[in-house]
Wavefront OBJ file of the C-alpha trace (Angstrom):
o trace
v 2.175 -19.326 11.875
v 0.403 -16.512 14.470
v -1.262 -13.443 13.874
v -0.199 -9.967 15.876
v -1.734 -7.018 15.970
v 0.179 -3.717 17.619
v 1.055 -0.136 18.018
v 4.315 1.051 16.680
v 5.966 4.317 18.659
v 8.592 6.056 17.469
v 10.882 8.506 20.072
v 13.885 10.071 20.637
v 16.549 9.221 23.126
v 15.106 12.468 24.760
v 11.850 10.831 25.387
v 13.291 7.621 26.798
v 14.860 9.585 29.548
v 12.004 11.848 30.145
v 10.033 8.994 30.492
v 12.531 6.974 33.143
v 12.826 10.399 34.700
v 8.656 10.263 35.091
v 9.654 7.123 36.739
v 6.163 6.310 33.754
v 7.345 2.683 33.376
v 5.539 0.200 35.298
v 7.674 -1.422 37.294
v 11.041 -3.946 36.716
v 11.115 -4.871 32.784
v 11.779 -8.005 31.903
v 15.270 -7.154 29.752
v 17.317 -9.034 27.256
v 19.936 -8.047 24.367
v 18.923 -9.221 20.891
v 20.596 -9.745 17.830
v 18.828 -10.304 14.414
v 20.715 -11.054 11.399
v 18.769 -10.389 8.418
v 19.214 -12.283 5.143
v 18.296 -12.257 1.555
v 19.471 -12.851 -1.797
v 21.808 -10.669 -3.734
v 19.044 -8.965 -5.808
v 16.938 -8.899 -2.876
v 14.437 -11.529 -3.688
v 12.794 -11.354 -0.281
v 12.317 -8.181 0.439
v 10.620 -7.758 -2.929
v 8.118 -10.408 -1.964
v 7.219 -8.312 0.795
v 8.889 -10.810 3.339
v 11.428 -10.998 5.417
v 13.818 -13.333 6.982
v 15.665 -13.175 10.333
v 17.616 -15.435 12.882
v 17.447 -13.986 16.680
v 19.765 -14.616 19.137
v 18.428 -14.044 22.507
v 21.028 -15.416 25.412
v 21.603 -18.714 24.126
v 18.369 -19.507 22.202
v 18.774 -19.014 18.480
v 14.773 -18.456 16.959
v 14.067 -18.107 13.326
v 11.532 -15.884 12.013
v 9.943 -15.557 8.488
v 7.397 -12.820 8.443
v 5.124 -11.711 5.242
v 4.711 -8.240 6.446
v 1.251 -7.849 3.994
v -0.981 -5.065 5.158
v 1.493 -2.622 7.679
v 1.315 0.527 7.475
v 0.434 3.575 8.901
v 1.939 2.211 12.654
v -1.067 -0.703 12.793
v 0.461 -3.878 12.268
v -1.374 -6.642 11.054
v 1.035 -9.469 9.897
v 1.771 -13.206 9.366
v 5.048 -15.027 10.685
v 6.810 -18.406 11.102
v 8.668 -18.973 13.809
v 11.267 -21.944 14.225
v 14.385 -22.676 16.407
v 17.755 -22.931 14.654
v 21.564 -24.112 16.359
v 23.019 -21.819 13.984
v 23.003 -18.351 12.245
v 22.577 -20.672 9.134
v 19.223 -20.116 7.796
v 16.379 -22.989 7.331
v 13.974 -22.740 4.849
v 11.579 -25.684 4.613
v 8.542 -26.164 2.864
v 6.385 -25.098 5.871
v 6.397 -21.310 4.567
v 5.546 -19.325 1.449
v 9.010 -18.421 1.319
v 10.912 -21.660 -0.412
v 8.372 -20.862 -3.356
v 9.210 -16.895 -3.587
v 13.137 -18.013 -3.432
v 12.986 -21.047 -5.928
v 16.896 -21.744 -7.535
v 17.974 -18.576 -5.071
v 17.599 -20.334 -2.378
v 21.556 -20.762 -2.181
v 22.025 -17.421 -3.042
v 21.090 -16.773 0.915
v 23.611 -14.334 3.065
v 23.205 -12.320 5.432
v 21.754 -8.294 4.321
v 22.379 -6.095 7.943
v 22.362 -6.829 11.477
v 19.994 -5.446 14.253
v 20.892 -5.002 17.791
v 18.975 -3.787 20.565
v 18.266 -3.690 24.596
v 14.684 -4.537 24.490
v 12.222 -3.978 27.512
v 9.398 -6.019 28.053
v 6.734 -4.801 30.479
v 2.928 -6.022 31.033
v 0.473 -3.517 31.231
v -2.497 -3.531 33.801
v -5.201 -0.434 32.815
v -8.793 0.145 32.965
v -9.733 -3.567 32.974
v -6.964 -4.499 29.660
v -3.627 -6.051 29.766
v -1.007 -4.316 26.985
v 2.438 -5.927 26.264
v 4.578 -2.904 26.560
v 8.208 -3.589 24.465
v 10.897 -0.910 24.337
v 13.656 -1.392 22.032
v 17.050 0.895 21.948
v 19.572 -0.410 19.705
v 21.133 -0.018 16.416
v 20.724 -1.482 12.541
v 24.142 -1.978 11.098
v 25.682 -2.747 7.776
v 29.251 -3.021 7.722
v 29.975 0.571 8.775
v 27.257 2.140 8.518
v 24.196 2.083 11.387
v 21.286 4.091 12.226
v 19.598 4.501 15.726
v 16.512 2.078 16.833
v 14.245 3.806 19.379
v 10.089 2.591 19.195
v 7.777 0.971 21.888
v 5.295 -1.436 20.509
v 1.975 -1.675 21.948
v 0.069 -4.700 21.314
v -2.819 -5.353 22.581
v -3.405 -8.779 25.000
v -6.847 -8.726 26.507
v -9.702 -6.230 26.224
v -11.217 -3.135 24.048
v -8.613 -2.144 21.003
v -9.036 1.405 22.165
v -6.829 1.150 25.139
v -3.564 0.649 23.021
v -4.611 4.380 21.879
v -5.355 5.748 25.371
v -2.321 4.626 26.766
v -0.685 5.817 23.902
v -1.828 9.148 24.619
v -0.340 8.868 28.223
v 2.775 8.412 27.089
v 2.514 10.779 24.624
v 1.588 13.398 27.546
v 4.673 12.486 28.987
v 7.129 12.832 26.062
v 6.877 13.230 22.276
v 6.015 9.890 20.383
v 5.538 10.352 17.001
v 3.487 6.942 14.647
v 5.889 4.584 13.527
v 5.264 2.910 10.302
v 9.014 1.025 9.654
v 9.623 -2.150 10.628
v 12.989 -2.857 11.472
v 13.964 -5.259 8.636
v 12.112 -1.857 6.376
v 14.683 0.030 8.167
v 17.605 -2.352 7.665
v 17.159 -2.390 3.814
v 16.855 1.856 3.890
v 20.445 1.638 5.524
v 21.580 -0.986 3.308
v 20.367 0.669 0.101
v 20.706 3.899 -1.814
v 19.356 7.293 0.010
v 15.642 7.527 -1.095
v 14.158 11.069 -0.453
v 12.107 12.089 -1.254
v 9.266 9.269 -1.112
v 6.728 8.323 -3.379
v 3.440 6.392 -2.672
v 3.773 3.321 -2.244
v 1.134 0.917 -4.642
v -1.567 -0.404 -2.592
v -2.889 -4.154 -2.433
v -6.561 -4.338 -2.889
v -7.689 -8.101 -3.021
v -10.239 -8.375 -5.380
v -12.451 -9.762 -3.008
v -12.180 -6.405 -0.919
v -15.054 -4.688 0.840
v -15.178 -1.043 0.470
v -14.810 -0.594 4.324
v -11.554 -3.056 4.095
v -10.589 -0.870 1.035
v -10.473 2.220 2.796
v -8.669 1.161 5.913
v -5.625 -0.312 3.535
v -6.132 3.213 1.769
v -5.499 5.196 4.630
v -2.669 3.265 6.448
v -0.950 3.844 2.884
v -1.078 7.553 3.085
v -0.157 7.289 6.633
v 2.720 5.524 5.741
v 3.320 8.130 2.957
v 3.519 11.027 5.113
v 5.166 10.075 7.875
v 8.283 8.294 5.742
v 8.564 12.113 4.834
v 7.682 13.746 7.510
v 10.726 12.141 8.969
v 13.012 13.794 6.522
v 11.402 16.523 7.370
v 12.416 16.467 10.782
v 15.907 16.029 9.889
v 16.398 18.513 7.283
v 14.489 21.113 4.338
v 14.116 19.061 2.019
v 11.760 20.233 -0.888
v 11.087 16.924 -2.378
v 10.144 15.852 1.642
v 7.657 18.810 1.618
v 5.768 18.371 -1.487
v 5.603 14.150 -0.743
v 4.765 15.044 2.473
v 1.458 17.230 1.514
v 0.782 14.966 -1.366
v 0.316 12.391 1.221
v -2.277 14.471 2.868
v -3.841 15.557 -0.205
v -4.263 11.845 -1.171
v -5.586 11.112 2.435
v -8.144 14.328 2.520
v -8.780 12.767 -1.399
v -9.524 9.297 0.139
v -11.593 10.352 3.329
v -14.079 11.978 1.100
v -14.175 9.378 -1.738
v -15.524 7.265 1.407
v -18.135 9.436 2.423
v -20.458 6.966 2.197
v -19.083 4.097 4.189
v -16.730 6.424 7.159
v -18.829 9.324 7.482
v -19.510 9.368 11.127
v -19.319 11.718 14.439
v -15.520 12.185 13.840
v -15.382 12.599 10.019
v -15.861 16.226 9.872
v -13.221 16.999 12.622
v -10.926 14.596 11.127
v -10.871 16.461 7.736
v -10.609 19.628 9.538
v -7.461 18.846 10.863
v -5.870 17.263 7.979
v -7.440 20.667 6.188
v -5.655 22.416 8.431
v -1.780 20.473 8.395
v -1.993 20.794 4.739
v -2.281 24.692 4.767
v 0.515 24.980 7.130
v 3.144 23.020 4.840
v 1.325 25.453 1.632
v 3.083 28.589 2.341
v 6.922 26.373 2.527
v 6.010 24.776 -0.869
v 4.724 28.123 -2.678
v 7.945 29.171 -1.830
v 10.111 26.086 -2.926
v 8.832 27.070 -6.152
v 9.302 30.938 -6.307
v 12.568 30.203 -5.287
v 13.541 27.750 -7.916
v 12.037 29.994 -10.614
v 14.019 33.168 -9.211
v 16.627 31.342 -9.809
v 19.634 34.134 -11.189
v 17.058 36.995 -10.441
v 18.072 40.052 -7.786
v 15.228 39.065 -5.362
v 16.672 35.017 -5.253
v 18.174 36.195 -1.778
v 15.121 37.534 -0.696
v 12.742 34.425 -0.964
v 15.865 32.193 0.056
v 15.845 34.157 3.708
v 11.330 33.649 3.669
v 11.803 30.696 2.309
v 13.906 29.268 6.151
v 11.718 31.491 7.544
v 8.791 29.418 6.513
v 10.096 26.130 7.245
v 11.038 27.351 11.137
v 7.146 27.600 11.304
v 7.233 23.342 9.625
v 9.525 22.910 12.478
v 7.003 24.225 15.060
v 4.264 22.774 13.830
v 5.202 18.820 13.447
v 7.136 19.366 16.716
v 2.981 20.074 18.361
v 1.185 17.882 20.135
v -1.633 18.386 17.590
v -0.079 16.925 14.691
v 1.157 13.839 16.644
v -2.611 13.557 17.894
v -4.067 13.730 14.518
v -1.888 10.597 13.359
v -3.065 8.821 16.164
v -6.527 9.583 15.497
v -6.791 8.870 12.112
v -4.866 5.222 13.299
v -7.854 5.020 16.279
v -10.424 6.046 13.938
v -9.874 4.022 11.169
v -9.362 0.743 13.121
v -11.887 0.884 15.766
v -14.406 4.010 14.552
v -18.307 4.071 14.753
v -18.340 3.943 11.263
v -17.201 0.362 11.613
v -20.320 -0.922 13.568
v -23.059 2.072 12.723
v -26.028 0.199 10.984
v -26.821 2.979 8.414
v -23.707 2.250 7.141
v -22.834 -1.642 7.078
v -25.046 -1.849 2.881
v -21.927 0.998 2.399
v -19.179 -0.803 4.214
v -20.062 -4.168 2.689
v -20.199 -3.807 -1.080
v -17.654 -5.033 -3.397
v -14.638 -2.477 -3.323
v -14.044 -2.773 -7.251
v -17.804 -1.825 -7.514
v -17.334 1.058 -5.186
v -14.458 2.300 -7.014
v -16.018 2.176 -10.599
v -19.031 4.346 -9.412
v -16.872 6.616 -7.468
v -13.953 6.911 -10.603
v -17.234 7.817 -12.942
v -18.535 10.620 -10.814
v -15.301 12.263 -10.141
v -14.833 11.832 -14.446
v -18.327 13.426 -14.471
v -16.815 16.336 -12.255
v -14.120 16.951 -14.437
v -15.839 16.906 -17.896
v -18.528 19.390 -16.802
v -15.893 21.677 -15.268
v -13.443 21.423 -18.282
v -16.047 22.280 -21.154
v -14.786 25.714 -21.314
v -11.235 26.060 -19.987
v -9.819 27.443 -22.616
v -11.759 30.789 -21.614
v -12.112 29.715 -17.640
v -10.709 31.759 -15.150
v -7.892 31.088 -12.751
v -10.552 29.700 -9.846
v -12.170 27.625 -12.367
v -8.862 26.598 -13.296
v -7.568 25.947 -10.140
v -11.002 24.396 -8.872
v -10.604 21.669 -12.141
v -6.796 21.084 -11.304
v -8.059 19.583 -7.476
v -10.322 16.841 -8.705
v -7.880 16.224 -11.370
v -5.813 15.616 -8.551
v -8.665 13.532 -6.758
v -10.101 11.748 -9.562
v -5.957 10.738 -10.217
v -5.369 9.548 -6.392
v -8.507 7.797 -7.117
v -7.511 5.638 -9.828
v -4.186 5.080 -8.543
v -5.678 3.494 -5.169
v -7.829 1.071 -6.962
v -5.546 -0.107 -9.444
v -5.111 -3.083 -7.765
v -9.164 -4.163 -8.223
v -8.325 -4.072 -12.131
v -6.116 -6.744 -13.117
v -6.998 -7.992 -16.757
v -4.377 -6.917 -19.134
v -6.720 -4.676 -21.085
v -7.528 -3.058 -17.673
v -4.185 -2.538 -16.787
v -3.498 -1.212 -20.087
v -6.298 1.605 -20.179
v -5.431 2.444 -16.514
v -1.902 2.974 -17.643
v -3.196 5.411 -20.269
v -5.344 7.137 -18.310
v -2.943 7.925 -15.523
v -0.348 9.284 -18.253
v -3.686 11.575 -19.750
v -4.092 12.803 -16.208
v -0.355 13.525 -15.493
v -0.355 15.758 -18.478
v -3.633 16.966 -17.637
v -1.602 17.905 -14.087
v 1.208 19.668 -15.150
v -0.523 21.700 -17.355
v -2.829 22.893 -14.829
v 0.383 23.252 -12.063
v 2.242 25.119 -14.075
v -1.149 27.782 -14.585
v -1.189 27.795 -10.882
v 2.040 28.252 -10.525
v 1.949 31.213 -12.781
v -1.178 32.948 -10.834
v 0.001 31.935 -7.495
v 3.594 34.094 -7.750
v 2.146 37.153 -7.799
v 0.413 36.420 -4.426
v 3.367 35.486 -2.493
v 5.694 38.316 -3.644
v 2.374 40.565 -2.281
v 2.872 39.035 0.945
v 6.403 39.224 0.806
v 5.824 42.758 -0.166
v 8.245 42.178 -3.054
v 5.534 42.284 -5.212
v 7.078 46.543 -6.443
v 10.609 45.398 -6.129
v 13.174 45.459 -8.625
v 13.651 41.625 -10.278
v 9.551 41.282 -9.608
v 8.210 41.996 -13.046
v 10.633 38.594 -14.865
v 9.450 37.035 -12.328
v 5.793 37.735 -13.121
v 6.328 37.614 -16.501
v 4.688 34.337 -17.796
v 5.109 34.749 -20.972
v 3.933 31.212 -21.583
v 0.368 31.747 -19.807
v -1.338 31.387 -23.270
v 0.402 28.496 -24.926
v 0.088 26.884 -21.484
v -3.828 27.637 -21.159
v -4.120 25.776 -24.748
v -2.470 22.987 -23.655
v -4.032 22.393 -20.831
v -7.878 22.505 -23.031
v -6.569 19.475 -25.348
v -4.939 17.561 -22.021
v -7.889 18.012 -20.909
v -9.876 16.910 -23.996
v -7.256 13.941 -24.286
v -8.099 12.926 -20.735
v -11.918 12.594 -21.422
v -10.822 11.093 -24.624
v -8.735 8.286 -22.474
v -11.074 5.091 -22.515
v -12.069 4.250 -18.685
v -10.264 1.222 -17.241
v -13.164 0.511 -14.930
v -15.336 -0.181 -17.339
v -13.778 -3.533 -18.412
l 1 2 3 4 5 6 7 8 9 10 11 12 13 14 15 16 17 18 19 20 21 22 23 24 25 26 27 28 29 30 31 32 33 34 35 36 37 38 39 40 41 42 43 44 45 46 47 48 49 50 51 52 53 54 55 56 57 58 59 60 61 62 63 64 65 66 67 68 69 70 71 72 73 74 75 76 77 78 79 80 81 82 83 84 85 86 87 88 89 90 91 92 93 94 95 96 97 98 99 100 101 102 103 104 105 106 107 108 109 110 111 112 113 114 115 116 117 118 119 120 121 122 123 124 125 126 127 128 129 130 131 132 133 134 135 136 137 138 139 140 141 142 143 144 145 146 147 148 149 150 151 152 153 154 155 156 157 158 159 160 161 162 163 164 165 166 167 168 169 170 171 172 173 174 175 176 177 178 179 180 181 182 183 184 185 186 187 188 189 190 191 192 193 194 195 196 197 198 199 200 201 202 203 204 205 206 207 208 209 210 211 212 213 214 215 216 217 218 219 220 221 222 223 224 225 226 227 228 229 230 231 232 233 234 235 236 237 238 239 240 241 242 243 244 245 246 247 248 249 250 251 252 253 254 255 256 257 258 259 260 261 262 263 264 265 266 267 268 269 270 271 272 273 274 275 276 277 278 279 280 281 282 283 284 285 286 287 288 289 290 291 292 293 294 295 296 297 298 299 300 301 302 303 304 305 306 307 308 309 310 311 312 313 314 315 316 317 318 319 320 321 322 323 324 325 326 327 328 329 330 331 332 333 334 335 336 337 338 339 340 341 342 343 344 345 346 347 348 349 350 351 352 353 354 355 356 357 358 359 360 361 362 363 364 365 366 367 368 369 370 371 372 373 374 375 376 377 378 379 380 381 382 383 384 385 386 387 388 389 390 391 392 393 394 395 396 397 398 399 400 401 402 403 404 405 406 407 408 409 410 411 412 413 414 415 416 417 418 419 420 421 422 423 424 425 426 427 428 429 430 431 432 433 434 435 436 437 438 439 440 441 442 443 444 445 446 447 448 449 450 451 452 453 454 455 456 457 458 459 460 461 462 463 464 465 466 467 468 469 470 471 472 473 474 475 476 477 478 479 480 481 482 483 484 485 486
């Protein structure tokens, strides 16, 4: 079994051509054509276990690889794998890997799931007293008549400082744009084989019971970055309102995590990264507000004009997402999470090494206490106070979701489900109130506030019932038993 750490970057065919034209590649590459067949059961037992099984043929050589994807997200992959030579395209499942136990009685149900065909170019790069292996893969993942292109670079540190991976990635991006890669080739294949998934919601976070606060933070950030990148990829190819919403959710989750873990990670880069995330979230906000208003305006005479404004807002999103600023932010976040000063700072050691479960309980208790105080007179509060409570509710929910895996007893899981449900109900009511409060501002910005049809959009006949419902939902959330208390 071997462990590997690599940085994955996605790029377009045009970017590869730009790198070719610039003479970027460090000399002649070792070139190989690879054909990889991925296997699973009809009900995807292997994928559900977070593993993959493939047989890769390079020339006349076949190698079977079983991978436990484990903690892979946010571009930086740390994974375990088991390899063996095989004589044919038929898997050999022995008891020397966890896969036999995963499959159980279904070991004989394994069949081909999809195929990946790539041309692989490999270089060893010696730069700044470090050695990096760089691999360029170009090809397709295919199943039956469907296929999807693959174009990605993987950088693996062979010797020297891990910071060199990120410095070299920036050298590549300075020549041609590259984006953080968060999908393995097996994930690409499973996505192609399965139903279209849009938008993509946050995935559960694996937090072992003995995990430290520092390691929990790194896992959470990688999860948030993956959540964002999967939806950003959808936005780069289409104007999907659901993908935009989930991209903003991912950014808010990430901002909440960084705030939540401030005692652990606050260092010289902390404030700047928080500010950049706030900027990006804000840049996506106008289009999201217009998506909400457009949905409300169906059948209204202002619908077409709101639709035009919405397209213009998405034009601006296209420009933002194409900017080097966004690409640099994501790379900076991965680097900071992996190699930031906070990992070595002596004054953070006690916080870093605390059991994550202890850290989580204190953080969740603090957030709940603030929500209880802020929502005490919710029925009489103004829009600004309700909006602040809504943001607090999001932070508490994200925190509760981040730390769910640390509280595994049947009673804790039961309480967690009820607590999340209560928070969801409160968020729904506060969200509806926020939409009513936001609509006049959006219409005013568009110079539509005085137009015929605006009054119908601003009527908000259900405002008082929503306020009453929000106050009741807040009380129900406060009454919900705290799952972190055991």
